[in-house]
C-alpha positions as CSV (number, residue, x, y, z in Angstrom):
1,M,76.7,97.6,122.5
2,K,76.3,94.8,120.0
3,I,78.1,95.6,116.8
4,T,77.5,94.3,113.3
5,T,80.4,95.2,111.0
6,I,79.8,95.0,107.3
7,I,82.9,95.0,105.2
8,L,82.2,95.9,101.5
9,A,84.6,93.8,99.3
10,A,82.6,93.3,96.1
11,G,84.5,95.6,93.7
12,K,86.4,94.4,90.7
13,G,89.3,96.9,90.9
14,T,89.5,97.5,87.1
15,R,92.4,100.0,87.5
16,M,94.5,97.3,89.2
17,R,94.7,95.6,85.8
18,S,94.7,92.2,87.4
19,D,92.9,88.8,87.3
20,R,93.0,88.9,91.1
21,P,90.1,90.6,92.9
22,K,91.3,93.9,94.3
23,V,90.8,93.0,98.0
24,L,93.2,90.1,97.6
25,H,96.1,92.3,96.6
26,E,98.6,92.5,99.5
27,I,100.3,94.9,101.9
28,A,103.0,93.3,103.9
29,N,102.1,89.8,102.6
30,R,98.5,90.1,103.9
31,A,95.4,90.7,101.7
32,L,93.9,94.2,101.9
33,L,90.7,92.6,103.2
34,Q,92.7,90.6,105.8
35,H,94.0,93.9,107.2
36,V,90.5,95.3,107.5
37,Y,89.2,92.1,109.1
38,D,92.0,91.9,111.6
39,T,91.3,95.4,112.8
40,A,87.6,94.8,113.1
41,Q,88.2,91.6,115.1
42,H,89.5,93.7,118.0
43,L,86.1,95.2,118.6
44,E,84.2,93.5,121.4
45,N,80.8,91.9,120.9
46,N,81.2,92.2,117.2
47,T,79.8,90.1,114.3
48,I,81.6,90.5,111.0
49,K,79.8,90.2,107.6
50,I,81.7,90.5,104.4
51,V,80.0,91.4,101.1
52,V,81.8,89.9,98.1
53,G,81.0,90.1,94.4
54,H,83.6,90.1,91.7
55,G,85.7,87.0,92.1
56,A,83.7,85.9,95.1
57,D,84.8,82.3,94.9
58,L,88.5,83.4,94.8
59,V,88.1,85.7,97.8
60,T,86.2,83.3,100.0
61,S,88.6,80.5,99.1
62,A,91.8,82.6,99.8
63,L,90.4,83.8,103.1
64,K,88.4,80.8,104.1
65,D,89.7,80.9,107.7
66,L,88.1,84.2,108.5
67,E,85.4,83.9,111.1
68,A,82.8,85.9,109.2
69,D,79.5,85.6,107.4
70,W,80.0,85.8,103.7
71,V,77.3,87.5,101.6
72,E,77.4,87.6,97.8
73,Q,76.3,90.7,95.8
74,T,75.7,89.0,92.5
75,Q,75.1,92.4,90.7
76,Q,77.3,95.3,91.6
77,L,74.8,98.1,91.8
78,G,76.5,100.4,94.2
79,T,77.4,100.6,97.9
80,G,73.9,101.0,99.0
81,H,72.9,97.9,97.1
82,A,75.8,96.0,98.7
83,V,74.6,96.8,102.2
84,Q,71.1,95.9,101.3
85,Q,72.3,92.3,100.8
86,V,72.9,92.2,104.6
87,S,69.8,94.1,105.7
88,D,67.8,91.1,106.8
89,Q,70.7,90.0,109.0
90,I,70.8,93.3,111.0
91,A,68.9,93.5,114.3
92,D,67.2,96.8,115.1
93,S,69.2,97.3,118.2
94,D,72.6,96.6,116.5
95,T,75.1,99.3,115.9
96,V,76.1,98.8,112.3
97,L,79.6,99.7,111.3
98,I,80.4,100.1,107.5
99,L,84.0,99.4,106.5
100,Y,85.7,98.8,103.1
101,G,87.9,95.9,102.1
102,D,90.3,98.1,100.1
103,V,91.0,100.5,103.0
104,P,93.6,98.6,104.9
105,L,95.3,101.1,107.3
106,L,92.3,102.3,109.3
107,K,93.2,102.3,113.0
108,L,91.2,100.7,115.7
109,E,91.3,103.9,117.7
110,T,89.6,105.8,114.9
111,I,86.9,103.2,114.7
112,Q,86.3,103.3,118.4
113,T,86.0,107.1,118.3
114,L,83.5,106.7,115.5
115,L,81.4,104.1,117.4
116,G,81.4,106.3,120.4
117,N,79.4,109.0,118.5
118,V,76.5,106.7,117.7
119,T,73.2,107.2,119.5
120,D,69.5,106.7,118.8
121,K,69.6,110.3,117.5
122,A,73.0,110.4,115.9
123,L,74.7,108.8,112.9
124,A,78.5,108.8,113.1
125,L,80.4,109.6,109.9
126,L,84.2,109.6,109.2
127,T,85.3,112.4,107.0
128,V,88.7,113.7,105.8
129,N,90.0,117.1,104.8
130,L,91.9,116.9,101.5
131,D,94.1,119.2,99.4
132,Q,93.0,117.2,96.3
133,P,89.5,115.9,96.9
134,F,88.9,114.8,93.3
135,G,87.0,111.5,93.3
136,Y,85.6,111.9,96.8
137,G,82.0,112.6,97.7
138,R,81.8,116.1,99.2
139,I,80.4,116.8,102.7
140,V,77.8,119.5,102.3
141,R,77.1,121.5,105.5
142,N,74.6,124.3,106.2
143,T,75.4,127.8,107.5
144,A,75.4,126.4,111.0
145,G,78.1,123.9,110.1
146,Q,75.7,120.9,110.3
147,V,76.1,118.1,107.7
148,I,73.0,118.0,105.4
149,K,74.1,115.6,102.6
150,I,76.9,114.0,100.7
151,V,77.3,114.7,97.0
152,E,79.3,112.3,94.8
153,E,81.9,113.8,92.5
154,K,80.0,113.0,89.3
155,D,76.8,114.6,90.7
156,A,78.5,117.7,92.3
157,T,78.0,121.2,91.1
158,P,81.1,123.4,90.4
159,A,80.6,125.0,93.8
160,E,80.3,121.7,95.6
161,K,83.5,120.4,93.9
162,L,85.3,123.2,95.7
163,I,84.5,121.6,99.1
164,T,87.6,120.0,100.5
165,E,86.0,117.8,103.2
166,G,85.6,114.4,101.7
167,N,83.5,111.4,102.5
168,T,85.5,108.2,103.5
169,G,82.3,106.1,103.2
170,I,83.0,104.8,106.7
171,L,80.1,105.3,109.1
172,A,78.2,103.8,112.1
173,V,74.5,103.9,112.8
174,Q,71.7,102.2,114.6
175,G,70.4,99.1,112.8
176,Q,66.7,100.1,112.8
177,S,67.3,103.4,111.2
178,L,69.7,102.1,108.6
179,K,67.3,99.3,107.5
180,K,64.6,101.9,107.0
181,W,66.8,104.2,104.9
182,L,68.1,101.3,102.8
183,N,64.6,100.5,101.7
184,Q,64.2,104.1,100.5
185,L,67.3,104.2,98.2
186,N,66.9,104.8,94.5
187,T,69.1,105.1,91.4
188,S,68.3,108.7,90.6
189,N,71.9,109.7,90.0
190,V,74.5,110.0,87.2
191,Q,75.8,106.4,87.7
192,G,72.4,104.8,88.1
193,E,73.5,103.1,91.4
194,Y,72.2,102.8,94.9
195,Y,74.4,105.2,96.9
196,L,74.9,104.4,100.5
197,T,75.7,108.1,100.9
198,D,72.0,109.0,100.3
199,V,71.2,107.8,103.8
200,I,72.8,111.0,105.2
201,E,70.2,113.2,103.6
202,M,67.5,110.7,104.8
203,A,68.9,110.9,108.4
204,V,68.8,114.7,108.3
205,A,65.2,114.5,107.2
206,D,64.4,112.3,110.1
207,Q,66.1,114.8,112.5
208,I,69.0,112.4,113.1
209,S,72.2,114.5,113.6
210,I,75.3,113.7,111.7
211,V,78.3,113.6,114.0
212,T,81.7,113.6,112.2
213,C,85.2,112.8,113.2
214,Q,88.4,112.5,111.3
215,P,91.4,110.2,111.1
216,E,94.9,111.3,112.1
217,T,96.1,111.2,108.5
218,E,94.7,110.9,105.1
219,D,96.6,107.6,104.5
220,E,94.5,106.0,107.2
221,V,91.4,106.1,105.0
222,L,93.0,105.9,101.6
223,G,91.5,103.2,99.5
224,V,93.5,101.1,96.9
225,N,92.4,101.6,93.4
226,N,95.6,101.1,91.5
227,R,99.2,99.8,91.9
228,I,100.5,103.3,92.7
229,Q,98.2,103.6,95.7
230,L,99.1,100.0,96.7
231,S,102.8,100.8,96.7
232,H,102.2,104.1,98.6
233,L,100.3,102.3,101.4
234,E,102.9,99.6,101.6
235,R,105.5,102.2,102.4
236,V,103.2,103.9,104.8
237,Y,102.6,100.6,106.6
238,Q,106.3,99.7,106.7
239,L,107.3,103.1,108.1
240,Q,104.7,102.6,110.9
241,Q,106.3,99.2,111.7
242,A,109.8,100.7,111.7
243,H,108.7,103.5,114.0
244,N,107.1,101.0,116.4
245,L,110.4,99.0,116.6
246,M,112.5,102.2,117.1
247,E,110.1,103.2,119.9
248,Q,110.9,99.9,121.5
249,G,114.7,100.6,121.4
250,V,115.7,99.0,118.1
251,T,118.3,100.8,116.0
252,L,117.3,100.8,112.3
253,K,120.1,102.2,110.0
254,D,117.4,103.5,107.6
255,P,113.7,103.2,108.6
256,L,112.8,103.8,104.9
257,R,114.6,100.6,103.9
258,F,113.0,98.1,106.3
259,D,110.1,95.6,105.8
260,Q,108.2,93.7,108.5
261,R,105.7,91.4,106.8
262,G,104.6,89.6,109.8
263,S,105.1,90.0,113.6
264,I,108.0,90.0,116.0
265,E,106.6,88.2,119.0
266,S,109.5,88.9,121.4
267,L,112.0,91.7,121.2
268,G,115.1,92.2,123.2
269,Q,117.3,95.2,123.9
270,D,120.1,96.8,121.9
271,I,119.2,95.3,118.5
272,E,120.8,96.8,115.5
273,I,119.3,96.2,112.0
274,D,121.0,97.4,108.8
275,I,119.3,98.3,105.5
276,N,117.0,96.2,103.4
277,V,116.3,93.6,106.1
278,I,112.9,91.7,105.6
279,F,111.1,89.9,108.4
280,E,108.3,87.5,107.4
281,G,105.9,85.4,109.5
282,K,106.5,85.2,113.3
283,N,109.9,85.9,114.7
284,S,111.7,86.4,118.0
285,I,114.9,88.4,118.6
286,G,117.0,88.3,121.7
287,N,119.3,90.9,123.3
288,H,122.3,92.5,121.6
289,V,121.6,91.1,118.1
290,K,123.1,92.6,115.0
291,I,121.6,91.9,111.6
292,G,123.4,92.8,108.4
293,A,122.1,94.4,105.2
294,N,119.9,92.6,102.7
295,T,119.0,89.7,105.1
296,Q,115.6,87.9,105.0
297,I,114.3,86.2,108.2
298,K,111.2,84.2,108.4
299,N,109.5,82.3,111.3
300,S,112.8,82.1,113.3
301,I,114.0,82.5,116.8
302,I,117.3,84.5,117.3
303,G,119.0,84.2,120.6
304,D,121.1,86.8,122.5
305,H,124.4,88.1,121.2
306,V,123.8,86.7,117.7
307,E,125.5,88.4,114.7
308,I,124.0,87.9,111.3
309,L,126.2,89.3,108.6
310,A,124.9,90.6,105.2
311,N,122.9,88.8,102.6
312,C,121.6,85.8,104.6
313,V,118.4,83.9,104.2
314,I,117.0,82.3,107.4
315,E,113.7,80.4,107.5
316,D,112.0,78.4,110.2
317,A,115.3,78.2,112.1
318,V,116.5,78.5,115.7
319,I,119.7,80.3,116.3
320,G,121.3,80.0,119.8
321,Q,123.1,82.5,121.9
322,G,126.4,83.9,120.5
323,C,126.1,82.4,117.0
324,K,127.7,84.1,114.0
325,I,126.0,83.7,110.7
326,G,127.1,84.7,107.2
327,P,127.7,86.6,105.1
328,F,125.7,84.9,102.3
329,A,124.5,82.0,104.5
330,R,121.2,80.1,104.2
331,L,119.4,78.4,107.1
332,R,116.5,76.4,105.7
333,P,113.6,75.0,107.7
334,E,114.3,72.9,110.8
335,S,117.8,74.2,111.2
336,V,118.6,74.4,114.9
337,L,121.9,75.9,116.1
338,A,123.1,75.7,119.7
339,E,125.2,78.4,121.3
340,E,128.4,79.8,119.8
341,V,128.0,78.1,116.4
342,H,129.6,79.7,113.4
343,I,128.0,79.4,109.9
344,G,130.1,81.1,107.3
345,N,129.8,82.4,103.8
346,F,128.0,80.3,101.2
347,V,127.0,77.7,103.7
348,E,123.6,76.1,103.5
349,I,122.0,74.2,106.4
350,K,118.8,72.2,106.1
351,K,116.9,70.1,108.6
352,S,119.9,69.8,110.8
353,S,121.0,70.4,114.3
354,V,124.4,71.8,115.1
355,A,125.7,71.6,118.7
356,A,127.6,74.2,120.7
357,G,130.8,75.6,119.4
358,S,130.8,73.9,116.0
359,K,132.0,75.7,112.9
360,I,131.0,75.4,109.3
361,N,132.7,78.4,107.8
362,H,132.9,78.1,104.0
363,L,131.1,76.8,101.0
364,S,129.3,73.8,102.5
365,Y,126.0,72.0,102.4
366,I,124.8,70.2,105.5
367,G,121.4,68.6,105.1
368,D,119.6,66.0,107.3
369,T,122.5,66.0,109.7
370,T,123.2,65.9,113.4
371,V,126.4,67.7,114.1
372,G,127.9,67.4,117.6
373,S,129.8,70.0,119.6
374,K,133.1,71.5,118.7
375,V,133.0,70.0,115.2
376,N,135.0,71.7,112.5
377,I,133.7,71.2,108.9
378,G,136.0,72.3,106.2
379,A,135.3,74.3,103.0
380,G,133.5,72.5,100.2
381,T,132.1,69.7,102.4
382,I,128.7,68.3,101.5
383,T,126.4,65.7,103.0
384,C,125.0,63.5,100.3
385,N,121.7,62.9,101.9
386,Y,119.4,62.0,98.9
387,D,119.7,59.0,96.6
388,G,116.9,60.1,94.3
389,V,114.2,58.4,96.3
390,N,115.0,58.5,100.0
391,K,116.7,60.9,102.3
392,S,119.1,59.5,104.9
393,R,120.8,61.1,107.9
394,T,124.4,61.9,108.6
395,I,125.7,61.9,112.2
396,I,128.9,63.8,113.0
397,E,129.8,63.3,116.6
398,D,131.6,65.7,119.1
399,G,135.0,67.0,118.2
400,A,135.1,65.6,114.7
401,F,137.2,67.4,112.0
402,I,136.0,67.2,108.4
403,G,138.7,68.1,105.9
404,S,137.9,70.4,103.0
405,N,136.2,69.1,99.9
406,S,134.8,66.0,101.5
407,Q,131.6,64.2,100.7
408,L,129.8,62.3,103.4
409,V,127.4,59.8,101.8
410,A,124.4,59.1,104.1
411,P,123.5,57.1,106.0
412,V,126.9,57.5,107.7
413,T,128.3,58.2,111.2
414,I,131.6,60.1,111.8
415,G,132.8,59.1,115.2
416,K,133.8,61.2,118.1
417,N,137.1,63.1,117.5
418,A,137.4,61.4,114.2
419,T,139.3,63.2,111.4
420,I,138.3,63.0,107.7
421,G,141.1,63.7,105.3
422,A,140.6,66.5,102.8
423,G,139.1,65.4,99.5
424,S,137.6,62.2,100.8
425,T,134.3,60.5,99.8
426,I,133.1,58.7,102.9
427,T,130.6,55.9,102.5
428,K,131.2,53.9,105.6
429,D,131.1,54.8,109.3
430,S,134.3,56.5,110.4
431,P,135.7,55.3,113.8
432,E,136.3,57.7,116.6
433,N,139.8,59.1,117.3
434,Q,141.1,57.9,113.9
435,L,142.0,59.4,110.5
436,T,139.8,58.2,107.7
437,L,140.4,59.2,104.1
438,S,139.7,57.9,100.6
439,R,141.8,59.3,97.7
440,A,142.9,58.1,94.3
441,K,146.7,57.6,94.2
442,Q,148.6,60.7,93.2
443,M,151.1,60.5,90.4
444,S,153.3,62.7,88.3
445,I,154.2,61.9,84.7
446,P,157.7,62.8,83.7
447,G,158.3,64.2,80.2
448,W,154.6,65.1,79.7
449,Q,154.0,68.1,77.6
450,R,151.0,70.4,77.6
451,P,149.2,70.4,74.2
452,V,150.0,73.4,72.0
453,K,147.3,75.0,69.9
454,Q,148.0,74.6,66.2
455,E,148.2,77.7,64.0
456,K,145.7,77.6,61.1
């Protein structure tokens, strides 16, 4: 079966009250249209065509990496008119699948079931039973239960509005038949538009049966028309991700307070994740990992037996086995920690490597630095790596001890097993196995009196 998938993404989305085209609004940091495209990409022997209209340049620019044929609908004259823009690109033998760029949670399995119902004599239609069908086209059936037409909400009679089976708009049909019916569409309706739904009645007239199937849940076919629906589907999607992780053995303290805005490429066993943890990008988590509340992790690799305490931000970092991070620590891009490293509260690491067993436990900034093994860096230490124009590197060799409140002015090397006295500003290389310090002379002034505030 050769499939041509047409994704309709031309709508303005007036109720979103936004300058951004509706299909570029995001769920889990991915555009609505991207979600639909990613699902369609899993279909074999499939060509994807995307019909854009409002904000076409913005959409195509934002999603320029999609391997799809972009087709512009310069006038938005209805769903039927949108599909007509692609009509000359459809082969008679194609199976045409119609999807919508603002329906992001449709499952691949549902699409495959739909496609399995298409034959030369059958059009496949996805419908949904709704408690509140307002706004949906109604599926009208005859006394034998066969679909005979779809009536849009604005064109429906009072009796037809009582029907609870709604049209999702998602269908699949043979290309030759679809092209024929597209040529027969007209605007004889309340909205004066070319309705794609009119092809159902045409199919029935041509003795083509309408075979329906339904999704597992209403949310799977819910479109986004306003911020409330966008927020609802975000939570539906995130709960799906949470359930997927729990099925793989991850403990989530509260699945309702968890966000995965990307992928976890590798997942170990006995992982425990507290509330309000956010994953972005591509991540990997080892065995026996604990992640504290309110932590954000992006594009990072976390080794076995790592403990990340609450309120940490970790981005583009590698954390080795047995490390302990936080609370309130930040690992910026290109931070690489070997095994058994401790990074404590209010410590920031940037573009630095820290070798095995080293500890930076309090209130420090380490940037553009190579830290050796079993180094101890005291509270309040900073590497002064930027002179306003250039960034230079600091090297701290194995076993060094950096006293609290020290400034290491790069480029500088602290030798093996060297000790830096607390409160020092180091501008020259420090020899190994020696104490190096720089301090102003301490003095006490006898007889000095603290100023007293004068009464007015």
